Each structure stands twice: as structure tokens, then as C-alpha cells.
N, CA and C atoms as a LAMMPS dump frame, in Angstrom:
ITEM: TIMESTEP
0
ITEM: NUMBER OF ATOMS
552
ITEM: BOX BOUNDS ff ff ff
-5.0000000000000000e+02 5.0000000000000000e+02
-5.0000000000000000e+02 5.0000000000000000e+02
-5.0000000000000000e+02 5.0000000000000000e+02
ITEM: ATOMS id mol type element x y z
1 1 1 N 0.844 -1.196 0
2 1 2 C 0 0 0
3 1 3 C 0.886 1.255 0
4 2 1 N 0.383 2.276 -0.703
5 2 2 C 1.072 3.562 -0.741
6 2 3 C 0.105 4.658 -0.326
7 3 1 N 0.609 5.621 0.432
8 3 2 C -0.159 6.797 0.829
9 3 3 C 0.205 7.905 -0.155
10 4 1 N -0.787 8.383 -0.925
11 4 2 C -0.515 9.306 -2.026
12 4 3 C -1.272 10.627 -1.895
13 5 1 N -0.695 11.647 -2.513
14 5 2 C -1.392 12.921 -2.678
15 5 3 C -0.834 13.608 -3.92
16 6 1 N -1.59 14.594 -4.426
17 6 2 C -1.178 15.373 -5.59
18 6 3 C -0.935 16.793 -5.097
19 7 1 N 0.227 17.374 -5.492
20 7 2 C 0.608 18.656 -4.912
21 7 3 C 1.414 19.518 -5.866
22 8 1 N 1.537 20.772 -5.458
23 8 2 C 2.425 21.737 -6.086
24 8 3 C 3.539 22.001 -5.076
25 9 1 N 4.782 21.773 -5.476
26 9 2 C 5.912 22.035 -4.588
27 9 3 C 6.151 23.532 -4.433
28 10 1 N 6.599 23.921 -3.25
29 10 2 C 7.05 25.293 -3.015
30 10 3 C 8.575 25.236 -3.053
31 11 1 N 9.144 25.697 -4.174
32 11 2 C 10.584 25.535 -4.364
33 11 3 C 11.314 26.846 -4.668
34 12 1 N 10.615 27.974 -4.658
35 12 2 C 11.251 29.267 -4.85
36 12 3 C 12.042 29.585 -3.569
37 13 1 N 13.362 29.753 -3.703
38 13 2 C 14.216 29.915 -2.521
39 13 3 C 13.926 31.197 -1.743
40 14 1 N 13.576 32.272 -2.435
41 14 2 C 13.243 33.523 -1.746
42 14 3 C 11.979 33.338 -0.911
43 15 1 N 10.973 32.706 -1.499
44 15 2 C 9.729 32.423 -0.78
45 15 3 C 10.018 31.519 0.415
46 16 1 N 10.799 30.469 0.18
47 16 2 C 11.107 29.525 1.258
48 16 3 C 11.852 30.188 2.412
49 17 1 N 12.73 31.142 2.115
50 17 2 C 13.45 31.806 3.207
51 17 3 C 12.491 32.641 4.053
52 18 1 N 11.499 33.267 3.426
53 18 2 C 10.494 34.023 4.189
54 18 3 C 9.614 33.069 5.002
55 19 1 N 9.257 31.946 4.417
56 19 2 C 8.464 30.957 5.147
57 19 3 C 9.252 30.427 6.348
58 20 1 N 10.548 30.232 6.162
59 20 2 C 11.405 29.758 7.255
60 20 3 C 11.423 30.78 8.395
61 21 1 N 11.491 32.071 8.057
62 21 2 C 11.469 33.104 9.103
63 21 3 C 10.151 33.055 9.878
64 22 1 N 9.051 32.824 9.177
65 22 2 C 7.758 32.688 9.851
66 22 3 C 7.788 31.484 10.787
67 23 1 N 8.32 30.366 10.318
68 23 2 C 8.415 29.174 11.173
69 23 3 C 9.276 29.441 12.413
70 24 1 N 10.359 30.18 12.235
71 24 2 C 11.22 30.516 13.378
72 24 3 C 10.459 31.346 14.398
73 25 1 N 9.615 32.248 13.903
74 25 2 C 8.788 33.066 14.788
75 25 3 C 7.775 32.189 15.548
76 26 1 N 7.182 31.234 14.824
77 26 2 C 6.252 30.31 15.474
78 26 3 C 6.969 29.522 16.565
79 27 1 N 8.152 29.036 16.237
80 27 2 C 8.922 28.23 17.186
81 27 3 C 9.311 29.04 18.419
82 28 1 N 9.635 30.32 18.211
83 28 2 C 10.059 31.157 19.338
84 28 3 C 8.902 31.476 20.289
85 29 1 N 7.676 31.169 19.878
86 29 2 C 6.522 31.381 20.766
87 29 3 C 6.521 30.381 21.921
88 30 1 N 7.292 29.302 21.789
89 30 2 C 7.318 28.272 22.826
90 30 3 C 6.141 27.32 22.75
91 31 1 N 5.345 27.443 21.684
92 31 2 C 4.2 26.542 21.517
93 31 3 C 4.698 25.134 21.19
94 32 1 N 3.837 24.161 21.444
95 32 2 C 4.145 22.749 21.198
96 32 3 C 3.797 22.437 19.747
97 33 1 N 4.809 22.555 18.857
98 33 2 C 4.587 22.471 17.417
99 33 3 C 5.424 21.385 16.779
100 34 1 N 4.934 20.911 15.641
101 34 2 C 5.737 20.102 14.718
102 34 3 C 5.779 20.916 13.431
103 35 1 N 6.943 21.525 13.162
104 35 2 C 7.095 22.324 11.95
105 35 3 C 7.223 21.41 10.745
106 36 1 N 6.688 21.859 9.615
107 36 2 C 6.855 21.135 8.353
108 36 3 C 8.239 21.482 7.817
109 37 1 N 9.012 20.469 7.448
110 37 2 C 10.341 20.711 6.908
111 37 3 C 10.232 21.524 5.62
112 38 1 N 11.21 22.422 5.411
113 38 2 C 11.182 23.289 4.226
114 38 3 C 11.083 22.483 2.938
115 39 1 N 11.788 21.362 2.855
116 39 2 C 11.747 20.536 1.642
117 39 3 C 10.386 19.886 1.424
118 40 1 N 9.543 19.872 2.451
119 40 2 C 8.223 19.24 2.349
120 40 3 C 7.089 20.243 2.119
121 41 1 N 7.402 21.533 2.031
122 41 2 C 6.349 22.533 1.855
123 41 3 C 5.706 22.381 0.482
124 42 1 N 4.374 22.35 0.48
125 42 2 C 3.632 22.145 -0.764
126 42 3 C 2.199 22.629 -0.604
127 43 1 N 1.54 22.769 -1.733
128 43 2 C 0.111 23.057 -1.778
129 43 3 C -0.574 21.766 -2.212
130 44 1 N -1.366 21.175 -1.343
131 44 2 C -2.06 19.934 -1.677
132 44 3 C -3.246 20.236 -2.578
133 45 1 N -3.272 19.591 -3.741
134 45 2 C -4.424 19.687 -4.634
135 45 3 C -5.426 18.586 -4.325
136 46 1 N -4.903 17.419 -3.953
137 46 2 C -5.797 16.294 -3.666
138 46 3 C -5.072 15.277 -2.811
139 47 1 N -5.612 14.997 -1.632
140 47 2 C -5.104 13.899 -0.82
141 47 3 C -5.835 12.639 -1.273
142 48 1 N -5.085 11.65 -1.693
143 48 2 C -5.681 10.408 -2.195
144 48 3 C -5.81 9.391 -1.077
145 49 1 N -4.772 9.263 -0.274
146 49 2 C -4.777 8.305 0.819
147 49 3 C -4.115 6.997 0.417
148 50 1 N -4.42 5.951 1.176
149 50 2 C -3.815 4.632 0.966
150 50 3 C -4.428 3.947 -0.251
151 51 1 N -3.551 3.513 -1.164
152 51 2 C -3.992 2.764 -2.334
153 51 3 C -3.049 1.577 -2.536
154 52 1 N -3.549 0.559 -3.226
155 52 2 C -2.713 -0.586 -3.556
156 52 3 C -1.633 -0.15 -4.547
157 53 1 N -0.43 -0.681 -4.367
158 53 2 C 0.683 -0.359 -5.269
159 53 3 C 0.302 -0.608 -6.731
160 54 1 N -0.506 -1.62 -6.956
161 54 2 C -0.838 -2.024 -8.329
162 54 3 C -1.635 -0.974 -9.1
163 55 1 N -2.323 -0.053 -8.399
164 55 2 C -3.095 0.962 -9.142
165 55 3 C -2.341 2.28 -9.324
166 56 1 N -1.134 2.38 -8.766
167 56 2 C -0.354 3.617 -8.901
168 56 3 C -0.074 3.951 -10.371
169 57 1 N 0.311 2.974 -11.22
170 57 2 C 0.503 3.316 -12.641
171 57 3 C -0.777 3.829 -13.305
172 58 1 N -1.925 3.302 -12.916
173 58 2 C -3.199 3.773 -13.464
174 58 3 C -3.456 5.216 -13.039
175 59 1 N -3.149 5.528 -11.777
176 59 2 C -3.312 6.903 -11.284
177 59 3 C -2.405 7.846 -12.073
178 60 1 N -1.144 7.456 -12.246
179 60 2 C -0.202 8.286 -13.012
180 60 3 C -0.694 8.47 -14.445
181 61 1 N -1.208 7.402 -15.047
182 61 2 C -1.717 7.481 -16.413
183 61 3 C -2.894 8.46 -16.505
184 62 1 N -3.793 8.402 -15.53
185 62 2 C -4.938 9.332 -15.513
186 62 3 C -4.458 10.773 -15.352
187 63 1 N -3.451 10.976 -14.492
188 63 2 C -2.928 12.33 -14.299
189 63 3 C -2.25 12.849 -15.564
190 64 1 N -1.7 11.951 -16.362
191 64 2 C -1.003 12.367 -17.591
192 64 3 C -1.947 13.015 -18.6
193 65 1 N -3.266 12.827 -18.413
194 65 2 C -4.238 13.422 -19.331
195 65 3 C -4.513 14.896 -19.005
196 66 1 N -4.03 15.36 -17.867
197 66 2 C -4.273 16.746 -17.454
198 66 3 C -3.358 17.665 -18.245
199 67 1 N -3.955 18.696 -18.831
200 67 2 C -3.179 19.679 -19.58
201 67 3 C -3.531 21.066 -19.081
202 68 1 N -2.656 21.983 -19.341
203 68 2 C -2.909 23.366 -18.964
204 68 3 C -1.614 24.136 -18.923
205 69 1 N -1.752 25.429 -18.78
206 69 2 C -0.588 26.305 -18.748
207 69 3 C -0.085 26.492 -17.327
208 70 1 N 1.219 26.728 -17.226
209 70 2 C 1.783 27.086 -15.934
210 70 3 C 1.18 28.402 -15.466
211 71 1 N 1.338 28.691 -14.219
212 71 2 C 0.794 29.927 -13.651
213 71 3 C 1.63 30.318 -12.44
214 72 1 N 1.265 31.423 -11.815
215 72 2 C 1.98 31.9 -10.636
216 72 3 C 1.016 31.963 -9.471
217 73 1 N 1.554 31.659 -8.297
218 73 2 C 0.762 31.818 -7.074
219 73 3 C 1.455 32.836 -6.178
220 74 1 N 0.641 33.588 -5.466
221 74 2 C 1.137 34.596 -4.539
222 74 3 C 0.815 34.12 -3.127
223 75 1 N 1.85 33.838 -2.356
224 75 2 C 1.656 33.378 -0.987
225 75 3 C 1.601 34.589 -0.069
226 76 1 N 0.499 34.683 0.652
227 76 2 C 0.269 35.864 1.47
228 76 3 C -0.654 35.543 2.634
229 77 1 N -0.358 36.123 3.774
230 77 2 C -1.213 35.987 4.946
231 77 3 C -1.017 34.676 5.684
232 78 1 N -1.463 34.668 6.937
233 78 2 C -1.342 33.487 7.791
234 78 3 C -2.641 33.272 8.552
235 79 1 N -2.791 32.086 9.08
236 79 2 C -3.961 31.761 9.881
237 79 3 C -3.831 30.371 10.453
238 80 1 N -4.941 29.852 10.956
239 80 2 C -4.93 28.53 11.572
240 80 3 C -6.26 27.826 11.338
241 81 1 N -6.178 26.512 11.194
242 81 2 C -7.368 25.658 11.142
243 81 3 C -7.5 24.959 12.476
244 82 1 N -8.69 24.692 12.997
245 82 2 C -9.971 25.066 12.414
246 82 3 C -10.274 26.553 12.563
247 83 1 N -9.65 27.216 13.583
248 83 2 C -9.824 28.656 13.747
249 83 3 C -8.749 29.167 14.701
250 84 1 N -8.683 30.476 14.868
251 84 2 C -7.642 31.072 15.705
252 84 3 C -7.849 30.818 17.201
253 85 1 N -9.073 30.494 17.607
254 85 2 C -9.308 30.174 19.021
255 85 3 C -8.819 28.773 19.373
256 86 1 N -8.751 27.913 18.373
257 86 2 C -8.338 26.522 18.588
258 86 3 C -7.398 26.107 17.456
259 87 1 N -6.202 26.702 17.422
260 87 2 C -5.291 26.413 16.308
261 87 3 C -4.736 24.988 16.37
262 88 1 N -4.947 24.232 15.307
263 88 2 C -4.376 22.875 15.211
264 88 3 C -3.375 22.796 14.059
265 89 1 N -3.643 23.561 12.989
266 89 2 C -2.75 23.628 11.836
267 89 3 C -2.5 25.107 11.535
268 90 1 N -1.23 25.487 11.457
269 90 2 C -0.866 26.862 11.103
270 90 3 C -0.536 26.878 9.613
271 91 1 N -1.103 27.86 8.899
272 91 2 C -0.95 27.891 7.452
273 91 3 C -0.553 29.262 6.939
274 92 1 N -0.039 29.246 5.688
275 92 2 C 0.172 30.458 4.896
276 92 3 C -0.816 30.368 3.749
277 93 1 N -1.486 31.469 3.478
278 93 2 C -2.544 31.479 2.475
279 93 3 C -2.057 31.83 1.074
280 94 1 N -2.999 31.851 0.164
281 94 2 C -2.704 32.146 -1.22
282 94 3 C -3.674 33.196 -1.725
283 95 1 N -3.132 34.2 -2.4
284 95 2 C -3.952 35.221 -3.041
285 95 3 C -4.105 34.874 -4.506
286 96 1 N -3.436 35.652 -5.357
287 96 2 C -3.523 35.411 -6.794
288 96 3 C -2.996 34.018 -7.126
289 97 1 N -3.635 33.414 -8.11
290 97 2 C -3.279 32.057 -8.513
291 97 3 C -4.17 31.002 -7.886
292 98 1 N -4.984 31.393 -6.914
293 98 2 C -5.83 30.391 -6.251
294 98 3 C -6.911 29.853 -7.193
295 99 1 N -7.404 30.691 -8.117
296 99 2 C -8.399 30.197 -9.082
297 99 3 C -7.79 29.151 -10.007
298 100 1 N -6.546 29.4 -10.453
299 100 2 C -5.859 28.441 -11.316
300 100 3 C -5.589 27.138 -10.555
301 101 1 N -5.15 27.282 -9.295
302 101 2 C -4.901 26.085 -8.47
303 101 3 C -6.194 25.292 -8.297
304 102 1 N -7.306 25.997 -8.082
305 102 2 C -8.602 25.327 -7.921
306 102 3 C -9.005 24.61 -9.206
307 103 1 N -8.712 25.213 -10.353
308 103 2 C -9.04 24.575 -11.639
309 103 3 C -8.234 23.285 -11.81
310 104 1 N -6.96 23.306 -11.431
311 104 2 C -6.156 22.078 -11.521
312 104 3 C -6.62 21.052 -10.495
313 105 1 N -7.039 21.518 -9.344
314 105 2 C -7.593 20.593 -8.347
315 105 3 C -8.828 19.892 -8.908
316 106 1 N -9.692 20.655 -9.585
317 106 2 C -10.883 20.075 -10.208
318 106 3 C -10.497 19.078 -11.298
319 107 1 N -9.453 19.411 -12.078
320 107 2 C -8.998 18.509 -13.14
321 107 3 C -8.453 17.206 -12.555
322 108 1 N -7.727 17.302 -11.446
323 108 2 C -7.207 16.108 -10.765
324 108 3 C -8.376 15.271 -10.254
325 109 1 N -9.335 15.922 -9.635
326 109 2 C -10.524 15.23 -9.129
327 109 3 C -11.239 14.473 -10.246
328 110 1 N -11.415 15.154 -11.37
329 110 2 C -12.118 14.547 -12.501
330 110 3 C -11.329 13.362 -13.06
331 111 1 N -10.022 13.543 -13.216
332 111 2 C -9.178 12.484 -13.782
333 111 3 C -9.171 11.23 -12.909
334 112 1 N -9.256 11.419 -11.599
335 112 2 C -9.135 10.281 -10.672
336 112 3 C -10.471 9.759 -10.151
337 113 1 N -11.569 10.384 -10.553
338 113 2 C -12.878 10.064 -9.963
339 113 3 C -13.272 8.6 -10.114
340 114 1 N -12.959 7.985 -11.256
341 114 2 C -13.38 6.592 -11.432
342 114 3 C -12.442 5.602 -10.729
343 115 1 N -11.308 6.074 -10.228
344 115 2 C -10.374 5.185 -9.516
345 115 3 C -10.504 5.33 -8.006
346 116 1 N -10.449 6.574 -7.531
347 116 2 C -10.44 6.811 -6.079
348 116 3 C -11.603 7.691 -5.617
349 117 1 N -12.551 7.948 -6.499
350 117 2 C -13.696 8.779 -6.135
351 117 3 C -13.333 10.253 -6.163
352 118 1 N -14.336 11.088 -5.962
353 118 2 C -14.109 12.535 -5.946
354 118 3 C -13.917 12.994 -4.514
355 119 1 N -13.085 14.004 -4.362
356 119 2 C -12.879 14.623 -3.055
357 119 3 C -13.928 15.724 -2.927
358 120 1 N -14.823 15.577 -1.982
359 120 2 C -15.911 16.55 -1.846
360 120 3 C -15.569 17.669 -0.867
361 121 1 N -14.385 17.601 -0.241
362 121 2 C -14 18.67 0.682
363 121 3 C -13.858 19.99 -0.07
364 122 1 N -14.215 21.063 0.599
365 122 2 C -14.043 22.385 0.014
366 122 3 C -12.548 22.663 -0.129
367 123 1 N -12.15 23.226 -1.249
368 123 2 C -10.747 23.51 -1.502
369 123 3 C -10.379 24.85 -0.888
370 124 1 N -9.437 24.822 0.024
371 124 2 C -8.955 26.033 0.673
372 124 3 C -7.44 26.079 0.483
373 125 1 N -6.974 26.707 -0.609
374 125 2 C -5.546 26.65 -0.921
375 125 3 C -4.684 27.27 0.18
376 126 1 N -3.738 26.488 0.675
377 126 2 C -2.864 26.929 1.752
378 126 3 C -1.612 26.059 1.784
379 127 1 N -0.603 26.554 2.476
380 127 2 C 0.619 25.81 2.727
381 127 3 C 0.643 25.526 4.219
382 128 1 N 0.63 24.259 4.611
383 128 2 C 0.718 23.91 6.029
384 128 3 C 2.138 24.174 6.505
385 129 1 N 2.261 24.982 7.552
386 129 2 C 3.57 25.36 8.086
387 129 3 C 3.921 24.597 9.358
388 130 1 N 2.89 24.275 10.163
389 130 2 C 3.129 23.591 11.439
390 130 3 C 1.84 22.94 11.912
391 131 1 N 2.009 21.884 12.69
392 131 2 C 0.888 21.251 13.371
393 131 3 C 1.052 21.511 14.866
394 132 1 N -0.041 21.886 15.506
395 132 2 C -0.015 22.218 16.926
396 132 3 C -0.344 20.949 17.712
397 133 1 N 0.571 20.566 18.613
398 133 2 C 0.42 19.301 19.332
399 133 3 C -0.31 19.448 20.665
400 134 1 N -0.281 20.654 21.27
401 134 2 C -0.99 20.876 22.533
402 134 3 C -1.28 22.364 22.672
403 135 1 N -1.922 22.737 23.756
404 135 2 C -2.282 24.133 23.993
405 135 3 C -1.192 24.951 24.664
406 136 1 N 0.007 24.397 24.841
407 136 2 C 1.095 25.107 25.506
408 136 3 C 1.415 26.418 24.77
409 137 1 N 1.444 27.51 25.529
410 137 2 C 1.766 28.848 24.998
411 137 3 C 0.876 29.251 23.821
412 138 1 N -0.392 28.864 23.898
413 138 2 C -1.325 29.156 22.807
414 138 3 C -1.43 30.658 22.535
415 139 1 N -1.474 31.474 23.582
416 139 2 C -1.618 32.922 23.399
417 139 3 C -0.432 33.495 22.624
418 140 1 N 0.78 33.041 22.941
419 140 2 C 1.969 33.522 22.224
420 140 3 C 1.964 33.031 20.773
421 141 1 N 1.487 31.812 20.553
422 141 2 C 1.381 31.282 19.194
423 141 3 C 0.414 32.13 18.378
424 142 1 N -0.752 32.406 18.933
425 142 2 C -1.758 33.212 18.234
426 142 3 C -1.199 34.597 17.929
427 143 1 N -0.454 35.164 18.869
428 143 2 C 0.165 36.48 18.649
429 143 3 C 1.143 36.408 17.473
430 144 1 N 1.942 35.355 17.41
431 144 2 C 2.905 35.206 16.304
432 144 3 C 2.183 35.081 14.962
433 145 1 N 1.123 34.293 14.925
434 145 2 C 0.351 34.127 13.685
435 145 3 C -0.238 35.48 13.268
436 146 1 N -0.813 36.192 14.244
437 146 2 C -1.431 37.491 13.945
438 146 3 C -0.418 38.515 13.446
439 147 1 N 0.797 38.475 13.973
440 147 2 C 1.823 39.424 13.541
441 147 3 C 2.196 39.231 12.072
442 148 1 N 1.982 38.037 11.545
443 148 2 C 2.316 37.732 10.149
444 148 3 C 1.064 37.686 9.267
445 149 1 N -0.091 38.057 9.818
446 149 2 C -1.368 37.909 9.117
447 149 3 C -1.406 38.616 7.761
448 150 1 N -0.698 39.723 7.635
449 150 2 C -0.695 40.483 6.379
450 150 3 C 0.603 40.279 5.595
451 151 1 N 1.42 39.319 5.998
452 151 2 C 2.744 39.128 5.386
453 151 3 C 2.644 38.735 3.916
454 152 1 N 3.597 39.239 3.14
455 152 2 C 3.734 38.89 1.728
456 152 3 C 4.95 37.974 1.625
457 153 1 N 4.712 36.699 1.326
458 153 2 C 5.799 35.729 1.241
459 153 3 C 6.375 35.629 -0.168
460 154 1 N 5.702 36.229 -1.143
461 154 2 C 6.226 36.277 -2.492
462 154 3 C 5.473 35.397 -3.481
463 155 1 N 6.06 35.311 -4.672
464 155 2 C 5.452 34.621 -5.806
465 155 3 C 6.188 33.33 -6.115
466 156 1 N 5.443 32.338 -6.526
467 156 2 C 5.99 31.023 -6.888
468 156 3 C 5.468 30.662 -8.274
469 157 1 N 6.374 30.334 -9.192
470 157 2 C 5.955 29.823 -10.495
471 157 3 C 5.526 28.371 -10.348
472 158 1 N 4.42 28.03 -10.992
473 158 2 C 3.929 26.648 -10.978
474 158 3 C 4.058 26.106 -12.4
475 159 1 N 4.997 25.184 -12.567
476 159 2 C 5.258 24.589 -13.876
477 159 3 C 4.893 23.118 -13.932
478 160 1 N 4.5 22.56 -12.782
479 160 2 C 4.126 21.142 -12.758
480 160 3 C 3.291 20.851 -11.526
481 161 1 N 2.578 19.733 -11.603
482 161 2 C 1.927 19.17 -10.421
483 161 3 C 2.475 17.759 -10.263
484 162 1 N 2.557 17.309 -9.026
485 162 2 C 3.226 16.043 -8.76
486 162 3 C 2.359 15.086 -7.961
487 163 1 N 2.462 13.817 -8.349
488 163 2 C 1.916 12.732 -7.545
489 163 3 C 3.018 12.357 -6.572
490 164 1 N 2.694 12.392 -5.286
491 164 2 C 3.702 12.151 -4.257
492 164 3 C 3.296 10.997 -3.349
493 165 1 N 4.305 10.286 -2.91
494 165 2 C 4.142 9.216 -1.925
495 165 3 C 4.55 9.788 -0.574
496 166 1 N 3.76 9.51 0.449
497 166 2 C 4.063 9.952 1.802
498 166 3 C 4.28 8.723 2.682
499 167 1 N 5.474 8.61 3.224
500 167 2 C 5.788 7.53 4.156
501 167 3 C 5.862 8.142 5.54
502 168 1 N 4.977 7.709 6.426
503 168 2 C 4.943 8.264 7.77
504 168 3 C 6.003 7.592 8.629
505 169 1 N 6.785 8.424 9.338
506 169 2 C 7.81 7.916 10.251
507 169 3 C 7.659 8.652 11.582
508 170 1 N 8.254 8.135 12.652
509 170 2 C 8.18 8.84 13.945
510 170 3 C 8.778 10.255 13.888
511 171 1 N 9.702 10.502 12.964
512 171 2 C 10.335 11.811 12.866
513 171 3 C 9.595 12.735 11.911
514 172 1 N 8.538 12.259 11.287
515 172 2 C 7.776 13.057 10.341
516 172 3 C 7.678 12.338 9.008
517 173 1 N 6.851 12.855 8.095
518 173 2 C 6.662 12.184 6.811
519 173 3 C 7.868 12.351 5.889
520 174 1 N 8.067 11.353 5.055
521 174 2 C 9.062 11.423 3.992
522 174 3 C 8.292 11.41 2.681
523 175 1 N 8.506 12.447 1.851
524 175 2 C 7.801 12.559 0.585
525 175 3 C 8.706 12.137 -0.561
526 176 1 N 8.102 11.469 -1.523
527 176 2 C 8.834 11.01 -2.699
528 176 3 C 7.977 11.292 -3.926
529 177 1 N 8.58 11.9 -4.943
530 177 2 C 7.863 12.158 -6.186
531 177 3 C 7.686 10.852 -6.947
532 178 1 N 6.442 10.562 -7.335
533 178 2 C 6.119 9.345 -8.087
534 178 3 C 5.925 9.675 -9.561
535 179 1 N 5.246 10.8 -9.832
536 179 2 C 4.945 11.176 -11.211
537 179 3 C 4.807 12.686 -11.283
538 180 1 N 5.198 13.28 -12.408
539 180 2 C 5.108 14.717 -12.585
540 180 3 C 4.365 15.043 -13.879
541 181 1 N 3.392 15.95 -13.758
542 181 2 C 2.675 16.473 -14.912
543 181 3 C 3.255 17.84 -15.217
544 182 1 N 3.925 17.979 -16.347
545 182 2 C 4.5 19.27 -16.749
546 182 3 C 3.394 20.139 -17.355
547 183 1 N 3.391 21.405 -16.97
548 183 2 C 2.394 22.337 -17.485
549 183 3 C 3.02 23.191 -18.582
550 184 1 N 2.209 23.541 -19.576
551 184 2 C 2.71 24.308 -20.725
552 184 3 C 3.036 25.731 -20.416
């Protein structure tokens, strides 16, 4: 079995350095966090979940039918899911480019619907920065998130979407690229 998802990598070094500074600020709050490693930062288009190894080539083949032009995303603002009163996931949001990302998310959903079904969750484009493990120093964490609420993290070119394998380990997930759809 493989745990799979489809994503856009965040690989612009200038953007990543700003995201790292935000993570450092979160960490300095003393909150009980698990930060997402910089190499693992991504925008999830579709979480697929556990599938048999034997259907992975079929999934890749279905994804190969997706076409479209590359685009740019603007990473801006911060927040938390489910809400700021009960932060469990700290995120960086997306401004421009979110409509294009949503269109590719819909294309992924359509391409994979007969294999793994459609994802009916509402699409809220974001980059997960940290997971909150307990309520320790929650007020300081919320203050740190609020201080970056209007932050501009920069622009990222999107030239591909990737099928990724996630292997869960005690030290955190290990991601591996399985298939890449190049965008025109």
C-alpha cells in the first residue's frame, strides 16, 4: 500500500526563506509544534490516501491526461485551522493564482474520480507550516500568527503538479515524487 497525494511544490528559494522566518517566529513562541520541513512545503491539490501499489501506474496514467498552462501563485497571509481560538494547523494562504490552483484541483478530481472517487472537501488553498500538538503557549502562538497575518511571502511559479508518496515515520513524513505532470 502507498499513501498518495497530488501537490504543487514550493521551491522558490526567496519564498522559502520568508516561510522559514515565519516558522522561526512560530517556534520562538514556545508553543508545542511540529514544523513542516522546508523541503516538504507544498500546496495539496488532492489527498488520495492509501492505495494498492498495483493501481499507482493507473493513477499516473490518468494524471497524464491533465493539460494546462503554468501559472503563478502569490503566498500571502497566515492563519490557523480550524480557527484562531483553537489552532491545530498553522498555514500560509494564497492570493492570486488560487483560481488556477482550484481549476487544476478540479482537473485532478475529474481524472481520478473513477479510480479513487471525488474529493468533496471544500478547496482552501494553503501551505501547512506547522501542526499544533498541545495548547502550551497558545496565546503567544496566536500572537505570532497574527503578527504575520498580512505578510507577503512572495510569488511562486507553478510549472508542474506532482503525484507524491508519503511515508509516515516517527520523525515526520518522507515525501517522494512518483509522477510529474509538466504544465505548458
